[in-house]
Every structure is written in structure tokens, then in C-alpha cells.
N, C-alpha and C positions, 0 to 999 in steps of 0.2 A: 609740362608744357613743351619740352623739346620734341617728344614723340608726336605730339599733336601737330606741331609745325612741320615735322618731317613728312607727315602724311598729307599735309595740305596741298592743294593744287597750286600750280604756278600762279594762276590768276588770283587766288586767295592770298598767297604770299605777297604778290605785287601790291594788292590792296593794303596789306599791313605795312609794307615798305613805304608806300605813299603816305602813311600816317606816321612815319618815322621809326618803325620797328627794326632795330638793327639785327635782332636774332633772325627775323624772317629773311633779311638780306643775306645773312650768313648761310642760311639753308639754301637759298637760290644759288649762291656761289658754290657751295659744295656740290649741288646738282649739275651745274652747267660750266664750271670753270675749266674742267679737263678738256671738254670739246672746244671751248673757246680758245684755250691755249694751243690745242692741236691745229686748229685752222690757222692761227697766227704764225705758228712755227713753220707750217708747210708753205705759207705765203711768203714769209720774210726770211726763212732760213737762219734765224738767229733767236736763241732763247731769251736773251735780254730784251730785244725788241718785242718779242711775242708777249712777254710779261707786262711790258708797258701798255701794249694794246689791250690785253685782258683787264688791266687796271682801269683803263679808260672806258671799256665796255661796261664794267660793273659800276663805275662812277655814274655813267649815264643811266643805268638801271636805278640807282639811288635817286638821281635828280629828276628822272622822268616817270617814276612809278606812279605818281599821283595822276598822271594823264593817261595811264594805261586803259585801254578799252577791252574788257574781257570778251573773248569770243571772236574778236576781229582777226587776230593772227596768233599762232602759237609763239610763246616766248622764245623757244629754241630757234624758230625762223627769224625772229627779230634780232636775237643775239648774233646769229650767223651774218645777217645783213649788216649790222653795225660793225662787227669785227672785220668783215670783208671790205667794207667801205674805208675803215680806218687803215687797213693794210694797203689797199690800193692808193689811198692818199699818201701814205708814207713812201710807197714805191715811186710814185710820181715825183715827190719832193726829192728823193735821192737820185732820180734819173736812172740811167742804165747801171746795173750792178755788175762789177767785174766778177766773173765766175771764180777766178782764183782767190778772190777775197772772201768767198763764202766758206765759213768754217765747216769742216766735216762733222757730220753728226756722230755723237759718241754712242756706241752700242751699250744698251742697258743690260744686256745679257752677256756677262763674261762666260767664256766656255771654250770648248775644243774647236777643232778645225772647221766644222760646219758653221758655227757661229761667226767665225772670221770671214768665211765666204759669204754668208748672208749679210753681214754688216758691210762688206765691200760692195755687194750688189745694191744694198740700200743706199750707200753713199753715192754710187753711180747714178741711181735713180733720182736721188735728191738733187745732185748737181744738174742733171738733165732737166728736172722739174724747175729748178731755179732759173734756168736759161730760157724758159718759155716766156712769151709775153704775159703780162699780168692777168689779163682776162682769161686766157687759156689755162693758166695755172690755177686761177680761182675756180673755174668750172671743174677741172680734174680734182682739185682738193675737195670741193663740196660733194661731188658724185662718188669718186672712188675712195677717198680717205674718210669722209664723214658719213658716207652711206646714204646720202640724200637722193631723192628721185630727181629726174630732170626737171619736173614741174616745180619742185621745191627750190632747186638751184636757180631756175629762171626767176622765181619770185624774189630770191635773195639778191640776185645780180640785176634785177629789174630789166630783164630782157625777155624775149619770147623763148618758148621751148625750142623752136627751130634754131634760134641763135645759140642756145646752150649746146644743142646737138652738133652744130657746126664748130663751136669752140672745142668741144670734146674731140671731134674727128681730127681737127687740125693739130690739137695738142698731142693726141695719141700718135699721130703720124710723125710729129717732130721728136717725140720721145723715142719711137722706134728707130728713127734715123740716128739720133744721138747715141743711143745704147748700142746700135750696130757698129757705129764708128768706134766707140770705146772698146767693144769686144774685138773688133778687127785690129786695133792698135795693140791690144794686149796679146793677141796671137802672134802678131809680127814681132813684138818684143820678146816673147817666149822663144819663137823660132830663132831669132837672131842671137839670143843668149845661148841656145844649144849649139849653134853652128860655130861659135867662137872657140 
């Protein structure tokens, strides 16, 4: 039965979940949990908050599966929309986030000097990403980190494609400025360290 469920479409699994099939829900979670967590981590910058969002997303899958309309939308699009809305709600409730309060992401790849440089760059990018307004961060997360098209991102964010393109352009511009300032301050620090 496990392999039959593993091969079933998302729509078929949702139909089973709507009838109370826990195994079908587990299969959907294995399929989609990783991407749901990734969206929430990028948006919130916090693993514990991301896990809470993912739990809420899959609780909604469980409770709303009986109302699923096959063919109306892809489950992955719906999951992204729910996760993004929950993240945006949480960010609104928290208000502005202090950048210094955002924990630095931990590198999953221990290794030599190159990994250290890559993780430092990833940290700088994550800090700059967290400083963006929520809608710009959402657009960049969906398009650049999740690999969705502008059209898919527009559907998830419930805005026009042009609005997504505008959010992406403004977000990229802000990231470039933030990363250039970070690089500039690093070079100044290195030079002043050498001259002392």
C-alpha cells in the first residue's frame, strides 16, 4: 500500500486525506514539507518559527482536504500561498524585526576555508534578505529560492505579474546596496587592521 500511495497524485492523496487517511497525509508531508519549511525559513529567518508555520500549513491540509477541488490549482501553489500568508501575518504581528536579533544561519556543510567564506556570504545575504520589506522578501524567496515563475509567484502573492516584477526589482536593488555596504565595511576593516 505504501508504494501505491507514494505513486499517487497529489489530488488523489488529498481525496484520501479528506476521507481521514493519515498515511496519505504523511505521503503529502514527505513530498512537500521540505519546500514549505524552506519558504518559512527564508521569510522568518528562524527555524523554530518556520516549523510552526509548516505545522499550521499541514494542519490546514488535513482540515481542508475534503474541500479540495482537483484541477483548480496545483497543491504546491496552494501550499506556498498558505505558507506565505502565514509568514506575512506573523511578520505583521511582530512588527519590524531588529536585524541584530536575527540568528545567523548555521552552515550545514562543515569544511575548509571555502565553506567558511560561502557560509559568511550566505549569512550576509540572509541578513540583507531579512531587512527587506516582507512583500519584496516574499517575491525573492518564491522566485529565486523556490524556483517558481513570476506568474506562479503572482498567483501565490495574489498580485499581478507586473507587481511581482516590481517587487523583485526593488528587492534586488536593496540587496545589492546592502551587500555593497557590507563589502565596503569589510574592506575598510581589513585595511584599518593592516595599517595598525
